[in-house]
VEXMIPA-162078 format. One record per atom (N, C-alpha, C): residue number from 0; x, y, z; atom name; residue in three letters; chain. Coordinates in Angstrom, 1 decimal. Layout:
VEXMIPA-162078
NUM | X | Y | Z | CA | ALA | A
...
***
This chain:
VEXMIPA-162078
0 | -18.0 | -4.8 | 8.7 | N | UNK | A
0 | -18.0 | -5.8 | 7.6 | CA | UNK | A
0 | -17.3 | -5.2 | 6.4 | C | UNK | A
1 | -16.5 | -6.0 | 5.7 | N | UNK | A
1 | -15.7 | -5.5 | 4.6 | CA | UNK | A
1 | -16.5 | -5.6 | 3.3 | C | UNK | A
2 | -16.3 | -4.7 | 2.3 | N | UNK | A
2 | -17.0 | -4.8 | 1.1 | CA | UNK | A
2 | -16.7 | -6.1 | 0.3 | C | UNK | A
3 | -17.7 | -6.5 | -0.5 | N | UNK | A
3 | -17.5 | -7.7 | -1.2 | CA | UNK | A
3 | -16.3 | -7.6 | -2.2 | C | UNK | A
4 | -15.6 | -8.7 | -2.4 | N | UNK | A
4 | -14.4 | -8.7 | -3.3 | CA | UNK | A
4 | -14.9 | -8.8 | -4.7 | C | UNK | A
5 | -14.3 | -7.9 | -5.6 | N | UNK | A
5 | -14.6 | -7.9 | -7.0 | CA | UNK | A
5 | -13.9 | -9.1 | -7.7 | C | UNK | A
6 | -12.7 | -9.4 | -7.3 | N | UNK | A
6 | -11.9 | -10.5 | -8.0 | CA | UNK | A
6 | -11.4 | -11.5 | -6.9 | C | UNK | A
7 | -12.2 | -12.5 | -6.6 | N | UNK | A
7 | -11.6 | -13.5 | -5.6 | CA | UNK | A
7 | -10.6 | -14.4 | -6.4 | C | UNK | A
8 | -9.5 | -14.8 | -5.7 | N | UNK | A
8 | -8.5 | -15.6 | -6.4 | CA | UNK | A
8 | -8.9 | -17.0 | -6.4 | C | UNK | A
9 | -8.4 | -17.8 | -7.3 | N | UNK | A
9 | -8.7 | -19.2 | -7.5 | CA | UNK | A
9 | -7.8 | -20.0 | -6.6 | C | UNK | A
10 | -8.4 | -20.9 | -5.9 | N | UNK | A
10 | -7.6 | -21.8 | -5.0 | CA | UNK | A
10 | -6.5 | -22.5 | -5.7 | C | UNK | A
11 | -6.7 | -22.9 | -7.0 | N | UNK | A
11 | -5.7 | -23.6 | -7.8 | CA | UNK | A
11 | -4.5 | -22.8 | -8.2 | C | UNK | A
12 | -4.6 | -21.5 | -8.1 | N | UNK | A
12 | -3.6 | -20.6 | -8.5 | CA | UNK | A
12 | -2.6 | -20.3 | -7.4 | C | UNK | A
13 | -2.9 | -20.7 | -6.1 | N | UNK | A
13 | -1.9 | -20.5 | -5.0 | CA | UNK | A
13 | -1.3 | -21.8 | -4.6 | C | UNK | A
14 | -0.1 | -21.7 | -4.1 | N | UNK | A
14 | 0.6 | -22.8 | -3.5 | CA | UNK | A
14 | 1.1 | -22.4 | -2.1 | C | UNK | A
15 | 1.0 | -23.3 | -1.2 | N | UNK | A
15 | 1.4 | -23.0 | 0.2 | CA | UNK | A
15 | 2.4 | -24.0 | 0.6 | C | UNK | A
16 | 3.4 | -23.5 | 1.3 | N | UNK | A
16 | 4.4 | -24.4 | 1.9 | CA | UNK | A
16 | 4.5 | -23.9 | 3.4 | C | UNK | A
17 | 4.8 | -24.9 | 4.2 | N | UNK | A
17 | 4.8 | -24.6 | 5.7 | CA | UNK | A
17 | 6.2 | -24.7 | 6.2 | C | UNK | A
18 | 6.7 | -23.6 | 6.8 | N | UNK | A
18 | 8.1 | -23.6 | 7.3 | CA | UNK | A
18 | 8.0 | -23.2 | 8.8 | C | UNK | A
19 | 9.2 | -23.3 | 9.4 | N | UNK | A
19 | 9.3 | -23.0 | 10.8 | CA | UNK | A
19 | 9.3 | -21.4 | 11.0 | C | UNK | A
20 | 8.6 | -21.0 | 11.9 | N | UNK | A
20 | 8.5 | -19.5 | 12.1 | CA | UNK | A
20 | 9.7 | -19.0 | 12.9 | C | UNK | A
21 | 10.1 | -17.8 | 12.7 | N | UNK | A
21 | 11.2 | -17.2 | 13.4 | CA | UNK | A
21 | 10.7 | -16.5 | 14.7 | C | UNK | A
22 | 11.6 | -16.1 | 15.5 | N | UNK | A
22 | 11.3 | -15.4 | 16.7 | CA | UNK | A
22 | 11.2 | -16.3 | 18.0 | C | UNK | A
23 | 10.8 | -15.7 | 19.1 | N | UNK | A
23 | 10.7 | -16.4 | 20.3 | CA | UNK | A
23 | 9.5 | -17.4 | 20.3 | C | UNK | A
24 | 9.6 | -18.4 | 21.2 | N | UNK | A
24 | 8.5 | -19.3 | 21.2 | CA | UNK | A
24 | 8.9 | -20.6 | 21.8 | C | UNK | A
25 | 10.2 | -20.8 | 22.0 | N | UNK | A
25 | 10.7 | -22.0 | 22.7 | CA | UNK | A
25 | 10.5 | -23.2 | 22.0 | C | UNK | A
26 | 10.1 | -24.3 | 22.7 | N | UNK | A
26 | 10.0 | -25.6 | 22.1 | CA | UNK | A
26 | 9.0 | -25.7 | 20.9 | C | UNK | A
27 | 7.9 | -24.9 | 21.0 | N | UNK | A
27 | 6.9 | -25.0 | 19.9 | CA | UNK | A
27 | 7.5 | -24.4 | 18.6 | C | UNK | A
28 | 8.2 | -23.3 | 18.7 | N | UNK | A
28 | 8.7 | -22.7 | 17.5 | CA | UNK | A
28 | 9.8 | -23.6 | 16.8 | C | UNK | A
29 | 10.5 | -24.3 | 17.6 | N | UNK | A
29 | 11.6 | -25.2 | 17.1 | CA | UNK | A
29 | 11.1 | -26.5 | 16.5 | C | UNK | A
30 | 9.9 | -27.0 | 16.9 | N | UNK | A
30 | 9.4 | -28.3 | 16.5 | CA | UNK | A
30 | 8.3 | -28.2 | 15.4 | C | UNK | A
31 | 7.5 | -27.2 | 15.4 | N | UNK | A
31 | 6.3 | -27.2 | 14.6 | CA | UNK | A
31 | 6.5 | -26.2 | 13.4 | C | UNK | A
32 | 6.1 | -26.6 | 12.2 | N | UNK | A
32 | 6.1 | -25.7 | 11.1 | CA | UNK | A
32 | 4.8 | -24.9 | 11.0 | C | UNK | A
33 | 4.7 | -23.8 | 11.6 | N | UNK | A
33 | 3.4 | -23.1 | 11.7 | CA | UNK | A
33 | 3.4 | -21.9 | 10.7 | C | UNK | A
34 | 4.6 | -21.4 | 10.2 | N | UNK | A
34 | 4.6 | -20.3 | 9.3 | CA | UNK | A
34 | 4.2 | -20.8 | 7.9 | C | UNK | A
35 | 3.5 | -19.9 | 7.2 | N | UNK | A
35 | 3.0 | -20.2 | 5.9 | CA | UNK | A
35 | 3.6 | -19.3 | 4.9 | C | UNK | A
36 | 4.2 | -19.9 | 3.8 | N | UNK | A
36 | 4.7 | -19.2 | 2.7 | CA | UNK | A
36 | 3.7 | -19.4 | 1.5 | C | UNK | A
37 | 3.0 | -18.4 | 1.2 | N | UNK | A
37 | 2.0 | -18.5 | 0.2 | CA | UNK | A
37 | 2.6 | -17.9 | -1.1 | C | UNK | A
38 | 2.4 | -18.6 | -2.2 | N | UNK | A
38 | 2.9 | -18.1 | -3.5 | CA | UNK | A
38 | 1.7 | -18.0 | -4.5 | C | UNK | A
39 | 1.6 | -16.9 | -5.2 | N | UNK | A
39 | 0.5 | -16.6 | -6.1 | CA | UNK | A
39 | 1.1 | -16.1 | -7.4 | C | UNK | A
40 | 1.0 | -16.8 | -8.5 | N | UNK | A
40 | 1.5 | -16.4 | -9.8 | CA | UNK | A
40 | 0.6 | -15.3 | -10.4 | C | UNK | A
41 | 0.8 | -14.1 | -10.1 | N | UNK | A
41 | -0.1 | -13.0 | -10.5 | CA | UNK | A
41 | 0.0 | -12.8 | -12.0 | C | UNK | A
42 | 1.2 | -12.9 | -12.6 | N | UNK | A
42 | 1.5 | -12.7 | -14.0 | CA | UNK | A
42 | 0.7 | -13.7 | -14.9 | C | UNK | A
43 | 0.6 | -14.9 | -14.4 | N | UNK | A
43 | -0.1 | -15.9 | -15.2 | CA | UNK | A
43 | -1.5 | -16.1 | -14.8 | C | UNK | A
44 | -2.0 | -15.4 | -13.8 | N | UNK | A
44 | -3.4 | -15.6 | -13.4 | CA | UNK | A
44 | -4.4 | -15.1 | -14.4 | C | UNK | A
45 | -5.5 | -15.9 | -14.5 | N | UNK | A
45 | -6.6 | -15.5 | -15.4 | CA | UNK | A
45 | -7.8 | -15.1 | -14.6 | C | UNK | A
46 | -7.7 | -14.9 | -13.3 | N | UNK | A
46 | -8.8 | -14.6 | -12.5 | CA | UNK | A
46 | -9.2 | -13.1 | -12.6 | C | UNK | A
47 | -8.4 | -12.3 | -13.1 | N | UNK | A
47 | -8.7 | -10.9 | -13.2 | CA | UNK | A
47 | -8.0 | -10.2 | -14.4 | C | UNK | A
48 | -8.5 | -9.0 | -14.9 | N | UNK | A
48 | -8.0 | -8.4 | -16.1 | CA | UNK | A
48 | -6.5 | -8.0 | -15.9 | C | UNK | A
49 | -5.9 | -7.7 | -17.1 | N | UNK | A
49 | -4.4 | -7.5 | -17.1 | CA | UNK | A
49 | -4.1 | -6.2 | -16.4 | C | UNK | A
50 | -4.9 | -5.2 | -16.4 | N | UNK | A
50 | -4.5 | -3.9 | -15.7 | CA | UNK | A
50 | -4.5 | -4.2 | -14.2 | C | UNK | A
51 | -5.4 | -5.0 | -13.7 | N | UNK | A
51 | -5.4 | -5.3 | -12.2 | CA | UNK | A
51 | -4.2 | -6.1 | -11.9 | C | UNK | A
52 | -3.8 | -7.1 | -12.8 | N | UNK | A
52 | -2.6 | -7.9 | -12.6 | CA | UNK | A
52 | -1.4 | -7.0 | -12.5 | C | UNK | A
53 | -1.3 | -6.0 | -13.4 | N | UNK | A
53 | -0.1 | -5.1 | -13.4 | CA | UNK | A
53 | -0.1 | -4.3 | -12.1 | C | UNK | A
54 | -1.2 | -3.8 | -11.7 | N | UNK | A
54 | -1.3 | -3.0 | -10.5 | CA | UNK | A
54 | -1.0 | -3.8 | -9.2 | C | UNK | A
55 | -1.4 | -5.1 | -9.3 | N | UNK | A
55 | -1.1 | -6.0 | -8.1 | CA | UNK | A
55 | 0.4 | -6.3 | -8.0 | C | UNK | A
56 | 1.0 | -6.5 | -9.1 | N | UNK | A
56 | 2.5 | -6.8 | -9.0 | CA | UNK | A
56 | 3.2 | -5.5 | -8.6 | C | UNK | A
57 | 2.8 | -4.4 | -9.0 | N | UNK | A
57 | 3.4 | -3.1 | -8.6 | CA | UNK | A
57 | 3.2 | -2.9 | -7.1 | C | UNK | A
58 | 1.9 | -3.2 | -6.7 | N | UNK | A
58 | 1.6 | -3.0 | -5.3 | CA | UNK | A
58 | 2.3 | -3.9 | -4.4 | C | UNK | A
59 | 2.6 | -5.1 | -4.9 | N | UNK | A
59 | 3.4 | -6.1 | -4.1 | CA | UNK | A
59 | 4.8 | -5.7 | -3.8 | C | UNK | A
60 | 5.4 | -4.9 | -4.7 | N | UNK | A
60 | 6.7 | -4.4 | -4.5 | CA | UNK | A
60 | 7.7 | -5.5 | -4.3 | C | UNK | A
61 | 8.5 | -5.5 | -3.2 | N | UNK | A
61 | 9.5 | -6.4 | -3.0 | CA | UNK | A
61 | 9.0 | -7.9 | -2.8 | C | UNK | A
62 | 7.7 | -8.0 | -2.5 | N | UNK | A
62 | 7.2 | -9.3 | -2.3 | CA | UNK | A
62 | 6.9 | -10.1 | -3.6 | C | UNK | A
63 | 7.1 | -9.4 | -4.7 | N | UNK | A
63 | 6.9 | -10.0 | -6.1 | CA | UNK | A
63 | 8.2 | -10.3 | -6.7 | C | UNK | A
64 | 8.3 | -11.5 | -7.3 | N | UNK | A
64 | 9.6 | -11.9 | -8.0 | CA | UNK | A
64 | 9.6 | -11.3 | -9.4 | C | UNK | A
65 | 10.7 | -11.4 | -10.1 | N | UNK | A
65 | 10.8 | -10.9 | -11.4 | CA | UNK | A
65 | 9.8 | -11.6 | -12.4 | C | UNK | A
66 | 9.4 | -12.8 | -12.0 | N | UNK | A
66 | 8.5 | -13.5 | -12.9 | CA | UNK | A
66 | 7.0 | -13.2 | -12.6 | C | UNK | A
67 | 6.8 | -12.3 | -11.6 | N | UNK | A
67 | 5.4 | -11.9 | -11.3 | CA | UNK | A
67 | 4.7 | -12.8 | -10.3 | C | UNK | A
68 | 5.5 | -13.6 | -9.5 | N | UNK | A
68 | 5.0 | -14.4 | -8.5 | CA | UNK | A
68 | 5.0 | -13.7 | -7.1 | C | UNK | A
69 | 3.9 | -13.6 | -6.5 | N | UNK | A
69 | 3.8 | -12.8 | -5.2 | CA | UNK | A
69 | 4.0 | -13.9 | -4.1 | C | UNK | A
70 | 5.0 | -13.6 | -3.2 | N | UNK | A
70 | 5.3 | -14.5 | -2.1 | CA | UNK | A
70 | 5.0 | -13.8 | -0.8 | C | UNK | A
71 | 4.1 | -14.3 | 0.0 | N | UNK | A
71 | 3.7 | -13.8 | 1.3 | CA | UNK | A
71 | 4.1 | -14.8 | 2.4 | C | UNK | A
72 | 4.7 | -14.3 | 3.5 | N | UNK | A
72 | 5.0 | -15.1 | 4.6 | CA | UNK | A
72 | 4.2 | -14.7 | 5.8 | C | UNK | A
73 | 3.4 | -15.6 | 6.3 | N | UNK | A
73 | 2.6 | -15.3 | 7.5 | CA | UNK | A
73 | 3.1 | -16.2 | 8.7 | C | UNK | A
74 | 3.5 | -15.5 | 9.7 | N | UNK | A
74 | 4.0 | -16.2 | 10.9 | CA | UNK | A
74 | 3.6 | -15.5 | 12.2 | C | UNK | A
75 | 2.6 | -14.7 | 12.1 | N | UNK | A
75 | 2.2 | -13.9 | 13.3 | CA | UNK | A
75 | 1.6 | -14.8 | 14.4 | C | UNK | A
76 | 0.8 | -15.8 | 14.0 | N | UNK | A
76 | 0.0 | -16.6 | 14.9 | CA | UNK | A
76 | 0.7 | -17.9 | 15.3 | C | UNK | A
77 | 0.3 | -18.5 | 16.3 | N | UNK | A
77 | 0.9 | -19.8 | 16.8 | CA | UNK | A
77 | 0.4 | -21.0 | 16.0 | C | UNK | A
78 | -0.8 | -20.9 | 15.4 | N | UNK | A
78 | -1.3 | -22.1 | 14.7 | CA | UNK | A
78 | -1.1 | -21.9 | 13.2 | C | UNK | A
79 | -1.0 | -23.1 | 12.5 | N | UNK | A
79 | -0.8 | -23.1 | 11.1 | CA | UNK | A
79 | -2.1 | -22.6 | 10.4 | C | UNK | A
80 | -3.3 | -23.1 | 10.9 | N | UNK | A
80 | -4.5 | -22.7 | 10.3 | CA | UNK | A
80 | -4.7 | -21.1 | 10.3 | C | UNK | A
81 | -4.4 | -20.5 | 11.4 | N | UNK | A
81 | -4.6 | -19.1 | 11.5 | CA | UNK | A
81 | -3.6 | -18.3 | 10.6 | C | UNK | A
82 | -2.4 | -18.8 | 10.5 | N | UNK | A
82 | -1.4 | -18.2 | 9.6 | CA | UNK | A
82 | -1.8 | -18.4 | 8.1 | C | UNK | A
83 | -2.4 | -19.6 | 7.8 | N | UNK | A
83 | -2.9 | -19.8 | 6.4 | CA | UNK | A
83 | -4.0 | -18.7 | 6.1 | C | UNK | A
84 | -4.9 | -18.6 | 7.1 | N | UNK | A
84 | -6.1 | -17.7 | 6.9 | CA | UNK | A
84 | -5.5 | -16.2 | 6.8 | C | UNK | A
85 | -4.5 | -15.9 | 7.6 | N | UNK | A
85 | -3.9 | -14.5 | 7.5 | CA | UNK | A
85 | -3.3 | -14.3 | 6.2 | C | UNK | A
86 | -2.5 | -15.3 | 5.7 | N | UNK | A
86 | -1.9 | -15.1 | 4.4 | CA | UNK | A
86 | -2.9 | -14.9 | 3.3 | C | UNK | A
87 | -4.0 | -15.7 | 3.3 | N | UNK | A
87 | -5.0 | -15.6 | 2.3 | CA | UNK | A
87 | -5.7 | -14.2 | 2.4 | C | UNK | A
88 | -6.0 | -13.8 | 3.6 | N | UNK | A
88 | -6.7 | -12.5 | 3.8 | CA | UNK | A
88 | -5.8 | -11.4 | 3.3 | C | UNK | A
89 | -4.5 | -11.5 | 3.5 | N | UNK | A
89 | -3.6 | -10.4 | 3.0 | CA | UNK | A
89 | -3.5 | -10.4 | 1.5 | C | UNK | A
90 | -3.5 | -11.6 | 0.9 | N | UNK | A
90 | -3.5 | -11.6 | -0.6 | CA | UNK | A
90 | -4.8 | -11.1 | -1.1 | C | UNK | A
91 | -5.9 | -11.4 | -0.5 | N | UNK | A
91 | -7.2 | -10.9 | -1.0 | CA | UNK | A
91 | -7.2 | -9.4 | -0.8 | C | UNK | A
92 | -6.7 | -8.9 | 0.3 | N | UNK | A
92 | -6.6 | -7.4 | 0.5 | CA | UNK | A
92 | -5.8 | -6.7 | -0.6 | C | UNK | A
93 | -4.7 | -7.3 | -0.9 | N | UNK | A
93 | -3.8 | -6.7 | -2.0 | CA | UNK | A
93 | -4.6 | -6.7 | -3.3 | C | UNK | A
94 | -5.3 | -7.8 | -3.6 | N | UNK | A
94 | -6.1 | -7.9 | -4.9 | CA | UNK | A
94 | -7.2 | -6.8 | -4.9 | C | UNK | A
95 | -7.8 | -6.7 | -3.7 | N | UNK | A
95 | -8.9 | -5.7 | -3.6 | CA | UNK | A
95 | -8.4 | -4.3 | -3.8 | C | UNK | A
96 | -7.2 | -4.0 | -3.3 | N | UNK | A
96 | -6.6 | -2.6 | -3.5 | CA | UNK | A
96 | -6.2 | -2.4 | -4.9 | C | UNK | A
97 | -5.7 | -3.5 | -5.5 | N | UNK | A
97 | -5.2 | -3.4 | -6.9 | CA | UNK | A
97 | -6.4 | -3.3 | -7.9 | C | UNK | A
98 | -7.6 | -3.8 | -7.5 | N | UNK | A
98 | -8.7 | -3.7 | -8.4 | CA | UNK | A
98 | -9.4 | -2.4 | -8.5 | C | UNK | A
99 | -9.0 | -1.5 | -7.6 | N | UNK | A
99 | -9.6 | -0.1 | -7.6 | CA | UNK | A
99 | -8.7 | 0.7 | -8.6 | C | UNK | A
100 | -9.2 | 1.3 | -9.7 | N | UNK | A
100 | -8.4 | 2.0 | -10.6 | CA | UNK | A
100 | -7.9 | 3.3 | -10.0 | C | UNK | A
101 | -6.7 | 3.8 | -10.4 | N | UNK | A
101 | -6.2 | 5.0 | -9.8 | CA | UNK | A
101 | -7.1 | 6.2 | -10.2 | C | UNK | A
102 | -7.1 | 7.2 | -9.4 | N | UNK | A
102 | -7.9 | 8.4 | -9.7 | CA | UNK | A
102 | -7.4 | 9.1 | -10.9 | C | UNK | A
103 | -8.2 | 9.8 | -11.7 | N | UNK | A
103 | -7.7 | 10.5 | -12.9 | CA | UNK | A
103 | -6.7 | 11.6 | -12.4 | C | UNK | A
104 | -5.7 | 12.0 | -13.2 | N | UNK | A
104 | -4.8 | 13.0 | -12.8 | CA | UNK | A
104 | -5.5 | 14.4 | -12.6 | C | UNK | A
105 | -5.0 | 15.1 | -11.7 | N | UNK | A
105 | -5.6 | 16.4 | -11.4 | CA | UNK | A
105 | -5.4 | 17.4 | -12.6 | C | UNK | A
106 | -6.4 | 18.2 | -12.9 | N | UNK | A
106 | -6.3 | 19.2 | -13.9 | CA | UNK | A
106 | -5.6 | 20.4 | -13.3 | C | UNK | A
107 | -4.6 | 20.9 | -14.0 | N | UNK | A
107 | -3.9 | 22.1 | -13.5 | CA | UNK | A
107 | -4.8 | 23.3 | -13.8 | C | UNK | A
108 | -4.9 | 24.2 | -12.7 | N | UNK | A
108 | -5.7 | 25.4 | -12.8 | CA | UNK | A
108 | -4.8 | 26.5 | -12.5 | C | UNK | A
109 | -5.1 | 27.7 | -13.0 | N | UNK | A
109 | -4.3 | 28.9 | -12.7 | CA | UNK | A
109 | -5.1 | 29.7 | -11.6 | C | UNK | A
110 | -4.3 | 30.4 | -10.8 | N | UNK | A
110 | -5.0 | 31.2 | -9.7 | CA | UNK | A
110 | -5.8 | 32.3 | -10.4 | C | UNK | A
111 | -7.0 | 32.6 | -9.8 | N | UNK | A
111 | -7.8 | 33.7 | -10.4 | CA | UNK | A
111 | -7.1 | 35.0 | -10.1 | C | UNK | A
112 | -7.6 | 36.0 | -10.8 | N | UNK | A
112 | -7.1 | 37.4 | -10.7 | CA | UNK | A
112 | -7.3 | 37.9 | -9.2 | C | UNK | A
113 | -8.5 | 37.6 | -8.7 | N | UNK | A
113 | -8.8 | 38.1 | -7.3 | CA | UNK | A
113 | -7.8 | 37.4 | -6.3 | C | UNK | A
114 | -7.5 | 36.1 | -6.5 | N | UNK | A
114 | -6.6 | 35.4 | -5.6 | CA | UNK | A
114 | -5.2 | 36.0 | -5.7 | C | UNK | A
115 | -4.8 | 36.3 | -6.9 | N | UNK | A
115 | -3.4 | 36.9 | -7.1 | CA | UNK | A
115 | -3.4 | 38.2 | -6.4 | C | UNK | A
116 | -4.4 | 39.1 | -6.6 | N | UNK | A
116 | -4.4 | 40.4 | -6.0 | CA | UNK | A
116 | -4.5 | 40.3 | -4.4 | C | UNK | A
117 | -5.2 | 39.3 | -3.9 | N | UNK | A
117 | -5.3 | 39.1 | -2.5 | CA | UNK | A
117 | -3.9 | 38.7 | -1.9 | C | UNK | A
118 | -3.3 | 37.8 | -2.7 | N | UNK | A
118 | -1.9 | 37.3 | -2.2 | CA | UNK | A
118 | -1.0 | 38.5 | -2.2 | C | UNK | A
119 | -1.0 | 39.3 | -3.3 | N | UNK | A
119 | 0.0 | 40.5 | -3.3 | CA | UNK | A
119 | -0.3 | 41.5 | -2.3 | C | UNK | A
120 | -1.6 | 41.7 | -2.0 | N | UNK | A
120 | -2.0 | 42.6 | -0.9 | CA | UNK | A
120 | -1.5 | 42.2 | 0.4 | C | UNK | A
121 | -1.6 | 40.9 | 0.7 | N | UNK | A
121 | -1.1 | 40.3 | 2.0 | CA | UNK | A
121 | 0.4 | 40.5 | 2.1 | C | UNK | A
122 | 1.1 | 40.3 | 0.9 | N | UNK | A
122 | 2.5 | 40.5 | 0.9 | CA | UNK | A
122 | 2.9 | 41.9 | 1.2 | C | UNK | A
123 | 2.2 | 42.9 | 0.7 | N | UNK | A
123 | 2.4 | 44.3 | 0.9 | CA | UNK | A
123 | 2.2 | 44.7 | 2.3 | C | UNK | A
124 | 1.2 | 44.2 | 2.9 | N | UNK | A
124 | 0.9 | 44.5 | 4.3 | CA | UNK | A
124 | 2.0 | 43.9 | 5.2 | C | UNK | A
125 | 2.4 | 42.7 | 4.9 | N | UNK | A
125 | 3.5 | 42.0 | 5.7 | CA | UNK | A
125 | 4.8 | 42.8 | 5.5 | C | UNK | A
126 | 5.0 | 43.3 | 4.3 | N | UNK | A
126 | 6.2 | 44.1 | 4.1 | CA | UNK | A
126 | 6.3 | 45.4 | 4.9 | C | UNK | A
127 | 5.1 | 46.1 | 4.9 | N | UNK | A
127 | 5.1 | 47.3 | 5.7 | CA | UNK | A
127 | 5.3 | 47.0 | 7.2 | C | UNK | A
128 | 4.7 | 45.9 | 7.7 | N | UNK | A
128 | 4.9 | 45.5 | 9.1 | CA | UNK | A
128 | 6.3 | 45.3 | 9.4 | C | UNK | A
129 | 7.0 | 44.6 | 8.5 | N | UNK | A
129 | 8.4 | 44.3 | 8.8 | CA | UNK | A
129 | 9.3 | 45.6 | 8.7 | C | UNK | A
130 | 8.9 | 46.5 | 7.8 | N | UNK | A
130 | 9.7 | 47.8 | 7.7 | CA | UNK | A
130 | 9.6 | 48.6 | 8.9 | C | UNK | A
131 | 8.4 | 48.5 | 9.5 | N | UNK | A
131 | 8.1 | 49.3 | 10.8 | CA | UNK | A
131 | 8.9 | 48.8 | 11.9 | C | UNK | A
132 | 9.5 | 47.6 | 11.8 | N | UNK | A
132 | 10.2 | 47.0 | 12.9 | CA | UNK | A
132 | 11.7 | 47.5 | 12.9 | C | UNK | A
133 | 12.0 | 48.3 | 11.9 | N | UNK | A
133 | 13.4 | 48.8 | 11.8 | CA | UNK | A
133 | 13.8 | 49.7 | 13.0 | C | UNK | A
134 | 15.0 | 50.2 | 13.0 | N | UNK | A
134 | 15.5 | 51.1 | 14.0 | CA | UNK | A
134 | 14.8 | 52.4 | 13.9 | C | UNK | A
135 | 14.5 | 53.0 | 15.0 | N | UNK | A
135 | 13.9 | 54.3 | 15.0 | CA | UNK | A
135 | 15.0 | 55.4 | 14.8 | C | UNK | A
136 | 14.8 | 56.3 | 13.8 | N | UNK | A
136 | 15.9 | 57.2 | 13.5 | CA | UNK | A
136 | 16.1 | 58.2 | 14.7 | C | UNK | A
137 | 17.4 | 58.6 | 14.9 | N | UNK | A
137 | 17.7 | 59.5 | 16.0 | CA | UNK | A
137 | 17.6 | 61.0 | 15.5 | C | UNK | A
138 | 16.9 | 61.8 | 16.2 | N | UNK | A
138 | 16.7 | 63.2 | 15.8 | CA | UNK | A
138 | 17.6 | 64.1 | 16.6 | C | UNK | A
***
């Protein structure tokens, strides 16, 4: 079971258009408009805070237009209803990922004195091992 969504999108904020799907399928794919093109205006949406909107547009990447409209194309399934459901689930998944704030930046730490000494000791041992691999002198 998936965790509850923090920010469900409003049905009025999405628009769907139905187009013909690409790929193999013969007569069905040529006649029936089963693919769903879902558009969501994230930049103008009032369903969630501005920082979530910004992260959502960034997360959408090439699926977002310059105006902040996210366009999702769902054509995996043979039926229009299942493709609609898939597109909506994908949009909600993107919103859920965008609603999680990024972790704070890592604090830079310096290696401890013991760690530096241990590293140098290992390097010295390695150096002696490699020196011993040299040619044996002729007497």
